[in-house]
C-alpha positions, 0 to 999 in steps of 0.5 A: 358948471354954475356954483349952485349946480356944483354944490348940488352935485357934490352934496348928492355925491357925498350923501350915502343915501345916493351912493348908487346914483351916478351924477353928471353935469350937463350944461346947467343941469344934472343928469342922474342915473339910478340903478335899473331896479329902481321903481321910477314911478315911486321915485318920481312921486317922492323925488322932492321929498328925497332931495329936500334935506339937502336944500338947506345945506346949499349956500350958493344963490338959488337958480333954476336947476333941472334934474334929468333922472332915469335908470337907462340912457333916457331920462324917465322924468325931469324935476325942475328946482326953482 
């Protein structure tokens, strides 16, 4: 796991707003499972706004990071952070 990916994972896990999200690392990506009752269409549209407050807190050099987000075993959408 890269340092950038690790920082994102730690920040998301310690933020109360994401307390019900399960976050795992896979290769250079993050796998995020949200509660089943989550409106995935709404989350997809708002995902960048939801995670953007964390971005300035990340100190590691930026690399491409993919967030695979879903509320089941399959990702409903992929968000790529460049």
